[in-house]
Every structure is written in structure tokens, then in C-alpha cells.
N, C-alpha and C positions, 0 to 999 in steps of 0.2 A: 504493500500500500504506500501511498505518497503522504505519509503522516506529517512530514515536515513541509509539505508543499500545498499551494492552492492552485487548482487547475480550472480553466474556463474554456470549454470547447464550443465553438459556434455550431448551432444546429444546421443541418443541411449541407449542401455542396458548397464549394468555394464560390464566393460572390463574383459576379462579372465585373471586371475592371473597366470602367468607362474611360474614354479618351480624355474627357475634360475632368479636371481635378475637383473633388468635393471641397466645400468651403469650410475650413476650420481655422478661423483667425484667432489664435490663442496667444495671449500675452503672459509672460511670467508674472507672478504676483509682485516680485521685486521691481517690476517695471514701473510701478506706481508707488512712490514712497508714501504720500498722503493724498489719496484721491480727492480732488476738489469737488466732492459730491454735492450736487444741488447748489452750486455757487455761481452767481452771476450778478453783475451790477444791477441788472434789471429784474432779478429773480424775485418772485413773490415771497412773502414771509413764510418761514417753515413752522407753522403752528402744528399742534398735535394731530389735527385731522389731515393736514397736508402730508405730514410724515407718514401717517398710517396709510394714506393712499399710495405714497411712493413705495413703501415696503410691500404693500399688497401687489402693486403692479410689477415690481422687480421680481417677485416670486413667480409671477406668471410668465415671464419671458426668459428667465435664465437665472444663473446663480448670482449671488450678491457680488462675488469676485468679478465675474464677467462685466456686470453693469457698471461697477465702480471704475473698472479699467477703461471702458469705453467712454464713460463720463469724463474721466481725467483727460483722455485724448481729445474729446470734443471741446472741453472747456479750456484746453491749452492754447486755443487760438481766439481771436476777437470774435464777438458774437455773430457778426455778419459773415464770418467765414466758416460757420458750422455746416450749413447745408442749404442747397437750393432744391426745392421740391416742386416738380411740375405735376399739376393736377388736371387731368383731362375732363372734358365735359361729361362723359359717361360716369366718372367717379362722383361728380357733383350730383348727378341724378340718382344713382343706385347705391352709393356707398358713403353718403355724406356723414351719417352718424358715426361709422367706423373711423372715417378720416378725422372728424372733430375730436373723437375720444383720444386718438393717437396724438394729435397736435396738443390737446389739453395736457397730456402727460408730459410731453416735451417742455411745454411752457412751465409746468409745475416744477420740474427739476432745473429750471433756469436755462433752457436751450431755446434759441430763437431761429427756427428755420425760416427761410424766405420763400413764400408761396407764390407761384405764378400759375394762373389757370387759363384754360380755354373754355369753349362751349360749342364745339363743332357739331355734335349730334343735335343739340337744341336748336342751333342756327339752321341746320338743314330742315328740321321740322317746321320752324317758323316760316322759312322761305317757301316751302311747299304749300303751307296754309295760305300764304299771300299770293300764291300762283306764280312764284318765281322759281325757275328751274336752276338748282345749284350747278355751277360749271367749274370744272377743274382742268388745268393745263399743267402737265408734268407733275401732278400730285399737289399743286398749289391752287387754292381757291381763287377764282376770278372774282374780283370785288368791284362792282360798280357802285354808283352813289346810293341806289336804293338798298343794295345788300349791306353797304357800310352803315347806313342809318339803322337798319334792323340789328346788325351785329353790335353796334355801339350800345344801343339800349339794352340788348340782351346781356352783354358782358357786365354792364353796370348792375343789372338786376341780380345776376348770378353771384357777383362779387358781394353785393349787399346781403344776399341769402347766407353765404358762407360766413361773413362777419357776424351776422346775427346769431347763427348757430353756435359759433365759438363763444360769443358773449353769454349765451344761455348756459354754457358750461363753465362760466367764470373766467374765460380767457379774454384778455384785452387784445383786440385785433384792430389794425389800422388799414382801412381801404386806401390803396394807392392806385388810382385809376387813370390819372392823367400825368403827363410830364415825366414818366419814368424811363421811357425809351425814346431816344432821338433816332430818326430814320430818314432815309431818302427813298424815292420810288425804286422798287426792284426793277420793274420794266412797265411803265405806265401803259404803253400801247398793248402789251400782252396780258398783263394781270390787273390793270386798273389800280385801285387804291390799296396796293399791297406794298409793305415797307421792307427795306433792308436796314437792319439796326446798325447805327453808327456810333451810338454812345448810350451809357446807362447812368441814370441819376442816383449815384450811391449815397449822396448826402441825406436824401429823404428816407432811405432805408435805415441808415445809421441812426437818424433822429428817432424814428419809430421804435427801434429796438432799445435805444438808450432810455426811452420813456416807458419801457415795459410792454410794448405792443408787438404782436406778430404782424409783420408787413404782408399784406395780401394784394398782389399785383394782377392786373389784367394784361393780356398780351396785345394791347393796343399801343401804337407809337405815334409820334408827332414829328412833322418836318420842322425846319427852322422857322417857317412862316406860319406854323400853327395848324397845318392840315393833318387830320387824323388818318392814320394808315393801319390796315389790318396786318398782323404778324402771326404766323403760325406759333402756337404755344411752345412746341418743342424748340423752335428756333429762338424764341424769346428766352427760354430757360437756359439754352446753351450760351447765349450772349451774356446773360446775367452771370453765369458761372465763369465765363472768361474775364469778366470785370472784377468779380469778387474772389476768385480762386478758392472756393470752399473745399472742405475735406470730403464732402459727399455731394453728389448730384443724384437725386432720386426721381425716377419716373414711375408714377403710380399707374398700375395696369390691372384691369379686371382679371387677366390671366395669371398675373403674379410672377412673370418671368419669361425667359426665352426657352423654347423647347426644341429638342433634337428630332431626328428622323423617326425615332421610336416613340415619340410623344413624351419623353422624359424631360423634366425640367433641368436645364443646364445650371449647375450650382455656381460655377465661377469660370471666368475666361481671363487668361493672361494674354493680352494682345501681342506683345513682343514675341511670345513663344508660339502662339496658336493662330494668329490672324490669317496668315497665308493658307494654312491648312483648312481653317474654317471656310474661307471664301471659295475654296475649291470643292466643297461638298455640295452634292446635288440638292440636298434639302435646304441649303442656305440660299433662299431666293425671296423675291418680292419684298414684303415688309420687313422680314427678318434680316435680309441682306442689307437693306437700306438702313435699318436701325443700327446694326453693327458698324457699318461704315461711318454713319454720322457720329456715333459715340467715339470711334477711333479718331476721327477728325477733331472732335472736341478735346479728348484727353491728350492728343499730341500737342495741344496749345496750353496745357495746364501742368502744374507740378506733379511729379510722380506720386505724391502723397494723396492726390485726389482720385477718387474712385466713383464709378457710376453703379447704381443699383436699380434694377427693374423689379418692382414688388407690388403685391396687393396691398391696398390701404390698411387692411386689418393686420398686416404683418410688419408694419413700420417699426414698432418697438423691437420685435425680435430681430429684424434685420440690423438695426443700429446697435443693439446692446448685447448680442450673444455671439459666441465664437462660430456657431453653426450657421447663423444667418437664416434667411427665409426665401429670398427670390434668386435672381441672377446677379452676381457681383462681377463687374468688369473693371479691370485694371490694365495699365500698360505693362506692369510686371518687368521682368528682366529675362533675357535669353539665357538658357542654360548652357554651360560649357562642360566639357568632360576632359579627363586626363587618364592615361594608362601608364604613365611614367613620370617620375619626379621631374625629369627634364622638361615636361610640358608646362610646368609652373614657372612663370617668369621670375618670381621672387620667393625663394625658399624661406627667407626670414618672415615674410608676410604669411606664408603658409603655417609656419610654426606659431605665429601669433594667433592665427585663427584656431589652431588645434588646442592652444592653451586657454583661450578665453573661456570664461565661466568656471575654469578648472584649476585656477592658480592654487598652488600648494607646495609643500616641501618637495624638492627635487623634480618639479613638474617640467622644467626646461630640459633637464637631463633625460627624463622619461620620454619626452617628445622627440628628442634627438635619436634615441634608441628606436623609437617607433618608426621614424623615417628610414633608419637603416633596415628595419624589418620590411618596410614597403619596397625599398630598393632591391630587395632580394626575392620578393614574392609578387605574383601577378595581382593586380587590383584595378579598379576603375573608380575614379573620383567624379562627383557631380557637384557643380557649384554655379552660382550666378556671378556676374561681373564683379560686383562689390564684395563678393564672398560673405553676404549676409547669411548664406546657408551653404554648408559643405557636408556631403555624404561620401563615405568611402565604403565600397563593397568588395569583398573578396569572393572570387568565383567558386563554384562547387569543386570539391576535391576529396578523394578517398571515400567516396560514397556519401559525403556530407553535402548539405544544401549550401547555396550561396549565403554569405553572412554580411549583414550590415555592420561593419566594424566600428564606425563612428558616425555620429550625426551631430552637428553643432549649428544652432540657428540663433540669430540675434533678434532683438525686439522688432527691428525693421523687417527682418525675414518673415516673422510671423504675420506682421501687419500687412505686408504686401503679397502674402499668399505664396511666397517662394517655397515654403515648406511643402505645401500640397503639390506644387508644380514638380518639385524634385521627386516626391514619392510616386506621383503618377508615372514619371519616367522610369523609376525603379520597377514598378509593376509591369511596365511594358517590356523592359529588357531582362527582367529576372522573374521567370514564372514561379519560382519558389524562393523564399527568403526567410532567414531567421535573424533575430536581433534581441538584445537585452536592454532593459531600462531599470533604473532604480525605482522601487515601489513608491517612493515619495516624490517622484517627478511630477511637477505641476501639470504637465501636459499628458499625463498617463491616459486620460480619456481619448485624446487624439490618437494615440498609438493603438488603443483598443479598437477604434474605428477602422484603422488600417489593417487589422489582423484578422485571421480566421480562427485563431486560438491562442491561448496563453497559459503559462504555468508560473506560479510564484514560489520562491524559496528564499527564506532568510533575507528578506528585504529587496530581492532582485526579481524582476519579471522577465521571462523569456516569451517573446511573441513569434508567431510565424504566419505566413499565408501561402496558399498554393499547394500545400502538402495534403494530398487526398488519400494516400495509402495509410490505412489504420495502423499497420505494423510500424511504418516509419514514424508516425506520431508517437506511438507508445515508446519506441526506442529513444526518440528525442526527449521525451519526458523523463525516462529513466536516466539518461545521461545527465540531464540538468539536475535531477533529484540528487544524484550521487556527487556531481562535481560543481554545480552552480555555474557561474560565469567562466570558471576555469575550463569548462568543456570547449569553449571557443578558442582556447590556446592563447597565443600572444597577439591575436588579431584585434582584440578589443582594447581600445585605448583607454576607455573609462576604467576598465579593470586594472590596467597597468598603473594608472594614476592613483587609484584607490589603494593599491598595494604599496606604492611608494609613500603615500601619506601615512598609511598604517605603520610601515616600517620606521619612518622618521619619528612618528609618535612613540613607538615602542622604545626606540633608542633614546629618545628624550626622557621618557619615564624612567628608564633603567638608570640614567645618570643622575636622577634627583635623589635627595636624601629620603630616608624611610618615612619621615613624617609627611613628606609631600605625597608619597605613594598611598598613604592611608586615607586620602580624601574620599568622601563618600560619593562625590559626583564627578563625572568626567566632563571636562569643559570642551573636549574635542568632539565628543559624540553628540552634544546638544546643539540645537539650532540657536542662533542669536535671537534675542527677544525682539529687538528693534532693527529694521532693515537699515542698510547704509544710507547716508544722506545722498550719496551719488547713486545714479542708476546702476543696478546690478543685473547681470544676465543670468545669475544662478536660478535654475528652475527648481524650486522647492515649495511644497505645500505650506501655506501659512498656518502657524499654530497660535491659538489664543493662549498666551502664557503669562498674561498679566493677572496677578492675584487680585481678587476683589478687595479694594482698600477698606471698604465698609462691609464686612461679612454679614450676609442676611441672617435675620432671626437670631443674632447673638451667639453664633457658634464660636467656641473658643479657639479652635485649631488654627483659624485663619490668622490669628494674631500671634501665634507662636513663632519663635525664631527658628525652630526646627520643623522640618516637613512632617506630615502625618505618617505614622508608622503603619505599614500594611502587612498583613499576613494572608497568603493565598493557599487555601486548602483544596487540593485537586488541580495541580498545575500542569499535568501531563497532556490534557486534552487541547483541542484546537483553540477553544475559547480562552483557556488559561494562557496559552502562548500569545494570543492577540493582546490580552490584557497586560501581560508583561511588557510587550512592546510599547503600549500606550503609557504605562507607568514610567518606563525608561525616559520618555520625553516630557514627563510632567515635572514642573519645577518645584512642586510642593508635596510630592508623594515619595515615600522612601520604602521600597519593598524590602522588608527585613527577613521574612520567612516564606519559603515555598515548600509545600508538603506533597509528596507523591510516593506511594509505596514502591512502585516499580523503579523510580529514578533515584531513590534515597542514596546519598553518598556521592552523587555526580554533581559536577559544577553546572550552575544555571547559565545557559547561553542566551545572548541577546539582551542582557541587562548590564549596563556599563557603569552605574553609579557606585556599586560596591560588589565585592565578590560574595556570591550567595551559593550555598550548597543545598541541594534538595535534602529535605528531612522526611521522616515518616512520623509525623506528629500524631500522638494518641489523644483521645478525649481528655485524659488527665493532664497532658502537656498543655492543651489549650486552656483548661480550667486554671492551671497555675499561672500561665502567662497573663490571663485576664486579671487574676488576683493581684499580680504585681504591677498591673497597668502598663504592660510592655507594648500593647498594640492599640492603635486608634481605630483601625478598621479591619474587620475580618471579611474576606471574600470567600464564599463557599462555591467552588466550581466543580461540584460533584454530581454524579448521575442522580436521577430521581430516587427518593427513598433512602438515601445514604447519609445525608448530612445531619439528621436529628441528633445523634450522640454529640456532635461537635457544637451544635447550637445549644443543647442542654448544658454542655460544659461551660459555654460562655455565660449562660444564665447563672449557673452556680458560682462562677468566679465573680460575677457582678455583685452577688449578695455579700461577699466577703471583702468588698472594696468600694471605695467611693468613685472609682474609675468606671465610666460608662462608655464602652466602645460602640461602634456601629457595626451591624452585621448586614451584608448584602448577600442574599442567597440567589444563585443563578438557576437553581432547579425549580421544579413545579411544587415542591413540598409545602410552601407556605403561601402560595398565590390565592388560596381560598380561605385563609385564616384571617379573620377580621381584626385580630390584634396586631397584624403586620400591615405595613403600608405598601401599597402596590406602586412600583416605581416606573411609571410611564409619564415623564415630565410634561409632554405635550398635551396630555389629557387629564392628568391628576394635578390638583393644585400644588404648585411647587413649594408652598409654605408647609404643606403636610409632609413632603419628603424631607425638607430641611429640618423639621423638628423631630423626625423619626430616628429611632435607633435600630429598628428591625425592618428591613426593606426587602421585599420579594421582587426580583428582577423579572420583567415579563418574558414570555417566550418569543422566539424569533417570528414564527408564523403569526402568533397572536399580535405582536406589535404592528406589523404591516397591515394585518386585517383590520384591527381597530382603527388605525389611522385612515385606512381606506373607506371605512363605513361611518365613523363617528359624526362627520358633519351632516349626514343625512338621517340620523336616528329619528328626529322628529318628523321626517317625511316618509318613513317606512310604510309601505302598503302591504307588507308580507315579509316572509323570511328571506334574508339574503343568502345566496349560495356562493361559497368560496371554493374555486378550483385552485389549489396551491401546488406548486412544484418547486422542489429544492435541489440544490447541488448536494452531493453525497457527504460533504463534511457535516451536514446535519445529522447523519447517522452515527457520528462519533468515531473514535479510533479503534474500538473493538471490532475485529473483522466480522462482517455479516454480508448477506446478499445485497443489502442496501448500500454498502460502500465498496463493493467489489467492482472495480472499473471494467473488468472483462464481462461481468454479468450485465452491467449497465450500458455498455457500448451498443449503439443501435437499438436502445431499449428504453422503456420508462416503466417504473414499478409503482403501482398504486398500493396503499396500505391503510389500515385503520379507516375503512371507508365510512364508518359511523362511530360516533362516540369518542373521537380523538380528544385528548386532554385539552388541546388548544381550542376545540369547538366549545367545550365547557367554559374555558377561560374567557374567550371573546364574548360569549353570550352573557356571562356573569358581569363582566366589566361594562358592556354596552347597555345592559338591562333589556336586551332583546335577543330572542333566540336566533341562531345562525346555523347553517349547515356547512360543514367543512370537509373537503375531500383532499387529502394530501397525496403527493406523488414524489418520487425521487428520480433524478436524471443523472447523466454522466458528468456534467460539469462539477467542479469542486465546491464553489461557494456562490451564494446568491439565491434568492427566492423570488418567484413571480406569482402574484395572485391575480386571477381574473375573477372579479366579483360581480355577480348579477344581483341587482338591487331593485325589488318592486317598490313603486312609489305610490303614495296615497293621493296624489293629484298630478295633473299634467304639468310637466316641466320641460324646458329646453336644455340642450347641452350647455349653452352659454350661461343659463341660470345656475346650473349645477356647478359648473367650473367656478363661477363667481362665489358661490357658497364656500367652496374649498379654499379659494384664495383668501376670503375674509377670515375663515377659521384658522388658517395657518400663517397669516401675515406676521412676519417677524420671527418665525420659527427657523432657526439656522439649520436644523437638520431635517426639515421637511420641505421638499421642492415640488410645487404643483406645476405640471407641464401639460402641453396640449395633447400630444400624441401618446399612445400607450408606451410606457417606459420599457426598457430592455434590461435583462439581467446583466449582459456584458458591460453595460454602462454603470451599473451600481456596484459591481464587484470591486472590493477594495475601498469603497467610499463609506462614509460614516453616517449617512442619513437614509431617508426614504424618499423615493420618487413616486408621485401619484399622478395618473393621467388617464387618457382614453375618453371618458365621459361621453360615450356613445349612447344616445337615446333611441329606443325603437320607435316605430311609426305611430304607436299609440300615445307616446309621450309619458307613459307611466311605468317604464322600466329603463334603468340605466345600467350600463356595464362600465365599471371602474377598474383600472389596473393599478397595482402597486408593486414596487420592487424594493428589496432590502438585502443588504449583505448580512446573512444570518450570523456570522461570527463577530460583526462589528455593532451596528445599531441594533441588531437582533440579539446581542449578548454583551460583548466587551465594552463597546462605546457607551451603550445605555448604562452599564454598570458604572462607568467612570462619571457619567452625568449624575447619577445618584450619589456616588461617593463625594463628588464636588459639592453638591447641594447639602448633603448631610454633614459634611465636615466644615462647611462655611466658606468654600472657595467659589469663584465664579463658575457657573454651570459648565461652560465650554472650555475651561482651562485644560490645556494638554490635549484637546481634541481638534484635529484638522477639520475645519468647517467646510461645508459643501460649497 
């Protein structure tokens, strides 16, 4: 068995690799030292209701990290350089409510896009009603005096309608309908009163924004002598962008993007790399061809930081504030270069600098020098862009092994300009199979999961692969990684070399220190810095909440101690125990003093760096005596169901003989139905209850996700919810059984406890409503997916239900409400729950909600740490990597 590993296999065959890269614009957390969230000279006041709306909306579009990073980017420029948004006439007719809601959100967070709108469909309708036949030449509307008069009145009315709608939502909007565009006749004889823009009145736009108003422009222009001219809205938006050089140019479209020959939405286009290929495709014709050409012409005149997005108005927030985006993102990008020999690089010193960046440490330069010697003696292929914002080095297949991504380094600019996706798309085309490793705490781990067909985790490292369809090869790959970790890749992996060099240097340094220095309880090397550097750092690392609550809630005494809370873990051999050890190692105010495991007694504890800890085989009498002496502040019982009672009773007995009152957290189901214990689900149970408790029962993994997936709708239940749950085999524990036998699970799914599962009772008890729960186990290692069918007592829409969930979980750091059904592969290794789907049937009285959770983290260890923090008086998320 892979007891030391976490495995995640994607179900089904290898995914088809599209020519165009998917959009995953990820920024390292350290890229933003202090996000200027919700700040602008013209921003509305941030009262409590406004902040609540912000948090609610953020949870609906992406993680707080994503939104803060993009806010920081957008607020790093002057307000008029944030975005130009072109709104077509059809959007004003059919999607005005969604448009205004999206603009209201941007206004609330202090962002001021410049809106320019047309009214083409409405104009055609009015002209036909007036008996005027619309005429077009070369796609441009022929505008005579009668058409111009109708168009002008219509544009003014549509502008006023949009401004009024925005005002109804509390958004101050400024109609700018005249004098915004200077123009000359495009060709008066051919098109009549149609203008060619020659200038933009930027001052009026800047004044509106500085006064706190969204500028709303029509696409009408004036000549120097005051003649009104009609201008196509796309053209007006482009000229506005050329004048203002915004970060984003957004074209709102009913379709929500550009689509390829198979009808699939194109996620991203890098013009420098793909334009010629795109324009040679048979399906790129008519409107699509013209749109791509016009956008290229526009971007060629703008800074490379500017991008164009074609999206649906309802997806505006997701496009702007998430890594994945929503529509079609178009950038100039950079052409990719390649090298198969070190002599292909013009400057080896520059190459060394690129290989060292993000990875500075002891002997890093020497290590990189040796790595270049290795490359000079072995075949490889490097992929990079001109500025080397991204560099990937791949070693070809050899000795029956797959090609290996030996190193990948990407700057902030590389993520922002989509070079990372561009490189990976090239790798997928040139290497049908590929294997690579990443640290488990890499901030962009989700991006790698998206690129992979499968993964396996071991001791803080994750190995990914794609394209390997032979089951025997996958099993062998997993075995090799289980036994050797990154070492299985030999000397090809630069990160592994650098890590070894840093470890060796640290060991040598520690050995040279006096004994008193070696006795320190905490390793300063292994812990992350609490505060990021003032300068921008490229290091990709998940952000930890490590600030102790300066005012501990509910008067707990431990938070004010100079020494960290002393923890004992009973039952440390299992998967959950190992995850908790890792979390405690990163916690600045928890000190793991004792770990008990009958099987491992006498062995050194691995993965804990604060002190040397030896596994013990603690008896109930040992626990009683330790409690009497006040040795422990928190006992964590990580034992199977029905086993921990003697140890709990021993703590009770020790309490009677001492003034010391420790906290007990039980991870089993033994006390979940005992009313004298506090049920520890902080998102649903009053946190004050947990903070005041000394006996806390940690919820079950299935039960946590199921409750969070149903709770917001309890008052709307029209019958019994049915929960189809499926878990990775780590949920079956470490003791060998058919439910954790990989061979038995391969190409298989095993249902069990079809009625009366203990989590069915647990969920029903906590929600106060009966549920049906049907569990299953599958071949992946970690992660649970629930598909929950919920009858409703009244007719509801998907939007209504999603809003209820967003309201209920607004501000919850470990609950993320998403639009689409969440996937297990995206939650594995994460510390929260994702809830989505919200599909309502045609009657409107049944909804299907999906929820995912990592059963070892939020389903066990992470939730345990939340409860420990609350009960011991620390900040709830201290030591927990937030979603």
C-alpha cells in the first residue's frame, strides 16, 4: 500500500490537448505585499454592509487570494487606465440587469471602468418601423440625415436607461454623450454621416471618475465644426483604448467568447505565437476572422500589459478576478524559443540567473553550475520566451522512462501574460507523455493539477504526469516515487539539487553550533516567514495565517503564554495523524510534545522539525499522570472508532486531581452524539461554544461536506435529501482491506454501508432533518465528492439558491461557493470545501448541489486545528493555509 503517499488519478482516458492554451493566470501570493483592496480616491465608503457585499461577491467568483491579487494589479494604475468596456446594443436589451450588477460590484471595490455602448439592433428596429431600409457598405452602416437623427435620439435614450439602472443600484454614473470623440468624415460620399475618430476627450472622463462617477459614453462623435457623426461602437472602444492605454479592453458578447471549429470556447490566444496559425484555419472566417484581426491591430498599438477579453456580461467579475477567467482572453504574448544545446543560449550568465531566481540559497550558484555541466553532457530541450519570463527544461525519454520536466521557472510577468500556459501547450504537443514534480506547498499547485492526468504525493512532494495510459506503467511510476521520492528522477531535477544543497548547508551549520543552540525547540529554516519581503518576491508558497490573535477570544489563557501550547497526539500512525503533524510543524504556537503509536513506538517522528520526538506507546495510566501534572494543553485522539474511551476517561480522572484543564479533540465518531461534548464544525456551530469547550468531537469527513452542502437550504427542504458520496481510499485507513486495495479499486468503484452509515446519522442529527447517505470508495487516494439531490418546499431558481449559499458562507475562509460542480482533483491537498452545481430541475422544486472536500484535511486534520485554535485562544486560521 502507499501508506506514506497521497494519490489522485483522473477518471477516464487522457484528456484531449487543444491547440490553444487554457487560461490560468496565476500570481504568486508574494507578488502582492499588501493588496490595495477596495482602495481608490473615488471609492465609496467601506461600511459594514458594503464589506459584506464585497466578501459575498468575492466568494462567488474565486478565492480571496485571486481577487486581492487582481485588485492590486488593477489599482496599481490610475483609475482611467483600469478598463474600457464596450457594450453592444443587444446587451442593453437582454442582459442589462447582469451588466449593472457587475458594474455595481466594480464600483463598490473602487474600480472605474469606462463604458462605451452602441445600439445597433435597436436602431435597425426603429428604422424598419419608420420605413427606412438599413444599408451597409463593407460592414459599415450608411448614415444619412434621417438615420443620424433616429440614431442620435436612440443613443441618448439608451444611455439614459443605463445610467438610471446603475443609479437604482446605488452606482453614480455620468452620461457623457457629446464632445467625447473628435472625428472627420470617413468617406462622406460613400457612408454619409459616419466618422473616423481623430481624438478623445480624456479630461471629461478623468473628471467623472475623480468625482466618483462611472463614465458612460455613446459612440457618437463630432467634427471640429460641430457636426454629429455616427461611429461604430467597436471602433469607438478601440480608439478610447488607444488614448487611455488601459490594462483591459472588454467586449461584452451574448456568446461569451470566440469558438473553434468544434464549437468549443477558445480560452486564450497569444497573438505573437498563434496569429498566423489561427488565420490559416478554415473555421476562422467572417466575423471571427475580422474580430481577431481588429483586436491584433488594436493590441499592436498598445503596451504588452494590455489584454482584450470577449465575455458574457454575467461573467465580468470572474473574468477580471480569477486565474481561470471566463471568456476568451487575447494577448500579444511572446514567441517561444527553444534550445537543445547550451551553445544556443547567447548569455550563459543570464541563463544561470534565470535558473537561480526564486531559489536563492546556500550554494545555489555552485549547484546551478553543476546542473549546467549535467545538461552539457545529456540531451535536453529548453523552452522559453524572449525575456525569459518562463523557462522549461525537458529531458527526453530514456531507459524505459517517460520524458521529464526537469525544471520550470516563471516570473510574475510570465504568469500574467499567459506564457506559462503557452509553454505547457507546446510541451503537450511535443511530448505525448511527461512526468514532473512540484513541492506540495507550491502556490500554483492547482494549475499543475489542471495540466495533469494524475498525481501522487509523498512527504511534501507531488509527482504529476499526463499521457500515460498503460495501468502497469502508472503503478510502477507510483511505486518508484513511493520508494524514492524526487530522487527517482536522478540528477535531472534542479529543484531537488537545490533543496539538497540547502539541507546540507543547514546540517553543516547546525553541526558547528554549540549544544545549547542545537537544543532549540523550533527550526527557523523549516518555517515560513510570517511577513513577506517588502520587495516583490517570486517565491511560490502558500500563504499561512501565522499571526497570533492579540486579543484571544473568550478569555483563553494559552494565547497569552510565552510558551506555545503543548500537544499530545494519540494515534499518530494513520493518515490523519500524519497530516496533523505537518500542520502543527508550521504552527507558530503549537508544540507537539508526545506522539503515541503502538506499532511505531521507539522510532523517530519524521516530518516534524521543531524538536526531536520519539513515538511512544502511551497507556491510559500514562495519560492520567500527564494530565495530573499539567504536562499537556491539548490532547488529540486520532484513533479508530470505539478505541479512545480509556484515554478520554484517563484525562477525566487526571483533571479531578489537578487544577489543570486541558482540551480534548476526538477525531473518531465516539462522542459526536454525546450532548456533553461540543460538536466542532466552526462554520455551522457557534464559534463561542467551541472556544469555551474542553471536550470537542471533530466531525466526520463525509459529514462535514454534506452538512455544509445542505445547511443553507434546511428551511427550504421539501423532503429528504439524498447524498451520493464517493471517497478516495485513504478514507478506509491504513489497515489493509478491499476498500484500500489499489488493485481491487482500479477500474472499479465499491459501494458500502448502503443504509445506516454512521455519517447518515451524524448529518441528520446535526441538521435536524433526516438525510439518506450512500457512500462509495474509488481508486484515487484523497478527496471526497458529494452529489446531493435536495427536494424543495417551493419553486426556486438556480440563481436564488446560489445567492443563499453565498450569503450563508460570506467571509468563511475555508468554504468556497463556485458556479460549476467542483472537482475532486481541485480540492485534493486544499484545506477547505468547495460547493457548486446548483442545478434546478424543470419543476423548480429540486436542486442538485455538489460539494468536495479533502477528507484528510478539512475533513479531519485542518478542522481539528481550527478547533484547537479556537479552544486554546488562538486565531481560528492560525497555521492553516487558507483557500
